[in-house]
N, C-alpha and C positions, 0 to 999 in steps of 0.2 A: 520564463516559465513558473511555471510554480507547481508544487509538490501538496500534495493531497495526502495528508496522514488523518487514520481510520479506527480509533480503536475508542474503547469505550473505558479503559482509561487512563481517566488525566493527566494523571505521572509518566504513564510509559507512552503515553504520546508528547510529556514534556522532553522527557527521555533521551527519544529516538528523531524529536526537532534540535534537539544540542549536536547528535553527534551532526545529523544533516548540516547544521551552523559550521562545524566542527570539518567536516569536509570540504568545505567551502565554499556553498551555497548560498546566499545572501537576497536570496530573492522569497516573495510572498508564501510563505503557508499555511496552507486551510487546513482545519480541523475538521473529524468529523467524529462525533460518537459511538455511531451506526450507522447501518447500511445507508436505511433511507433517507438521516439528513444527509451520509456521501451522494446519496445521487440526488440531489437537490446541487449541489457544492455541484456536481461533476455536471447537468444539466445544465447550469446557470458560466460555467468557467472552463467548459472542457476541451475549447480552445485556445485552452490559456496553462494546460497542466499537460507536464510533463515526465509527471512520477506518478504513482500510487502509493502505498504501503499500507495493509490493512491486516486487521487479526483477524479470525478467526470468527468465537464466543462472544457477538455481542448479542443485546437486548435489539426488539421491534425486525431488526431482517440482519442476521448472521453474517459473517465475509464471505460465506462460501453463497450465499443466495445474492449478495452485492455481487464479487465475482462471477458467478452464473449470469449475471446480468449485462457485466459490462461483455461481454463476450460476445454476447447476443447482438448488440448495439456498434456498426460498422465507422462512425465518428470516433466511439473509444476504446472498440477495442484495443487498437495496434498500441491506446498508451502502455507505456512499460508499467506492470504488477508487480510486485512482492507480495506478498503472503508474510507477515513478521509475530505467529500467534507460537499456543505452548501447545498444540495438536503437531504432535512430530511424526505421527505412524506413522506409517510409512502408506498404510490406506491410506490414511486424509492428503497426507502429499501425491498421489494417485491420484486423489475425488477434485481436487484443486487443478493439477493437468487438466484432468475431464474435462471440467466446470470451464476453464479459460487453455485455450492450448496453446497460448501465446504468452502464458506470465512466464514471468523473469525469472523469478527466483522464490524459494520458500525458507524462511528465518525463521531457526525454531528456540522461544522465550524459553530459560533465560538467555541470554545470550551480550559478550560485550562490544563495547563500542566499536572496537576495530573490525568485529566478524561483521558485523551491520553492516559499516566505513567497508568494507573489504568487498561486500554484496553489491553493498549499490552506486561505489565509486567509479563504477565504468558507466552508467548511465547517467548518474550526474554531473562528469567530464564534458559527456557533449552535450547539455544544459547549459553550462555555465560561458 
């Protein structure tokens, strides 16, 4: 299985990928800098992607728009999806869950590697 990391910050993507590696996941990690790029990667790899980690604030297509679109496509709606974002207000969290009822979690930046690992580890263990 593959993991898709969607964040406009290359540094954030690199940090998240390092945490994923430390959690024991050694398969391929796909990267996208915005929702549009993520849609393309998801479209060609959806059968192989087992987890999506996505930022909220990105150019071209926001994480919220991407999340909403993913939630409407049955082939990809059940892929475990986590928002990883600095948008931590109750309103944004509620909005995220409204856009995609099967959202697995919401991780607010800044976070520690341990906090991210704790949230995604149960999903990663089902993939390994």
